[in-house]
N, C-alpha and C positions, 0 to 999 in steps of 0.2 A: 261366512264358509269361513272370517274368521273368529267366530267365537267356540265353532267347532271342532277348526283348530286347537283352541285353545282350551277347549279340554277334555277332545285326547292328548294332547300331551300332561295334564290335569290326571288325566287317570293313566298316564303310563308312568309317572312320574310315581304317586300316592299303593297302584296294586300291580303296573306292572305294563312291558310291551302286548301281553297278548288280554288281557284289556281293553285293551285300546286298536286293538284291529280293526272290528267293526265304527267304531269310532272313526278312524282313519277311509276306510272303503264309504263311507257315509260325506268323507270330504270330495274325497276321488268323483263320486259321483256330481253330487254342488258344483264340483271344479266344470265337469259335461256338461250339468247344462245352462252356468252362467257366461263362460267365455265367445266370446265373442271381437273373434283375429280380425286382422289388418284386414283388407282384401283393396283389391287395385279396379278401382270399379272401371269400368276403358269406357276409353272417350270421343260417344259415340251419336253425332245428333240424331235426337225421333229414336232412338235405341229401348228399348225393356228388358233388364234387365234379369235376372232371373231370383221373386224374392226369399225362395228358400233355397235348406242344400239338400237335390236329393236330386231321382232320376227319372222323366219324362213318359208317365204311361201311357198318354192319348192322344194327343192333339183330330183335336175335332170341330169342322169348319160347318158356318152359317145356323147355331143351336140362339136357344134363349139362351137366358141370363138374366142376372138382378133385378135389372133396366131394360127396358124396352129393346125390340130389334131382335138384330140379325150377328148375332156376337160369334168369334173362332175359341176353341177352352182350350184351353193346353192343358191337362192334368201333372202333378211334380207328386212322383208319395216316397216325401218329406225322407231322411236319411236319420236312422235317427244316432249314428256314431254324427252324425252331424251341429253346422254350433245353431241356438239353437230361439238364434236371433230373427225376425221375420224382416228384410230389408226394401225400402218403394222399389219397384221394376223401373217411374217413372220421375222428374219431377216434376210437380203441381203443389195443388191444396188439396187434401183431403175435404171428404164431401161424407155425411150421408147417408149408405147405400139403404137403410130405413128408410126415411124423411119420403126416398121417393119411390121405395117398391110397394109405399102405399097403397102407393095405383089399385084397385079394385084386382086388375088384369093380374095383377102381381101375389099369389097367394105359395105357397107360407112364405110370406116377410124374412129375406137372408140374409144371416150374418155376418160382416164381414166387411174391406176398406175400399174404399173410392182415392180410385187419384188422377183426377183432371189439369190436363196438362191450362198452359199459357197458350194450344195451338187448339183450344177446347177435343181433346184429343180422349179420353176415357179408354181407363185400364180399371177393373173390377179383380178384387185380389179373395174369395169366396173360403172355405172352407168346413166342408161336408163329412164329417164323422158321424161315429156309430152313436153319435148320442152322452154317450159316456163319458167323452173326454170333453174337458178347456177348452171354449176358443179362445186367439187369444188375447191375447192383453198390453195394447193400442196400445205408446209412448204419446200419444199430440193429439193435439184435440182437434176438431173438427173447423174449419175454416185456418185454418196453418198450409207451410206450405215444407215440404217435406223436398231433400236434396233427390237424385236418384241416385238408385243403390247405398241413400243414407238406413242407420237404423231404427224402424219407423214402431215394428211392435218383437212381446215374446211368442215365440209357440205355442208353450205346454203342451206338449205333447200332441198336440193335433195330427193323425197320421198323411195325412197330405194336402195336399193346395190347389185351390183350382189357379188358372189368369185367364180372365175374360177380355179379347185385345176385340178394336173393329175390326171388324173382315174384313178392311184393308189391308192391310196390317199385312209384312213382308217374314216369315218364321222360315228365325238359320234355326233353329232345331231338327232332331230324327225321333219321334218315342225311340226308350231305352237308353241316347243319351243318360247322362249323370249330369250334372247347375250343381254350384256353388253363387249360394246368394247374395249377392252384391257386382257379380264379377263376371256374369257367363252371360249372355246374348240370348234371347227368347226372342225379338222377335224386331224391323223395327217399324215403325210407321210411317205409312202413308205422308209424302209432305202438304198441306192443304195451298 
């Protein structure tokens, strides 16, 4: 963004502001994509926060997921004007979904982010798309721990996100609700 702004000032200084206007628009678009606003993470034990900004489009119970078992799926249409940062839905260790999904029952092998809490609760975040968009880029490596609501990956224009929760989770949102990444609660995991 800084390089783009410097180029814009250089063009405006040498050739005039009209020639620099496309660079100014590009700088504004880059700012919109890479901004990462502070979010107030709610202090709810066992809470699952929204990983992306968007709108809840579907809540489905007892569905199959990337991992064996029955899950509750919350689908979120990502906001085009929201922050493009993915936040961790729960606190825990990041695991490799592909490693577990290589089991013969699970084909095709999904691409996603899997977090396991200290209580052994699993939350899986998948980004299904039409194949033309890039999958999110994670900032953390497998085995690392992330905090609830902390920055976790870069969205890279994924059209929607799916959060897979244990079927025992208490859902706290409804279809049509708007959610903000890291600050709105999607569900509460059942205590063990």
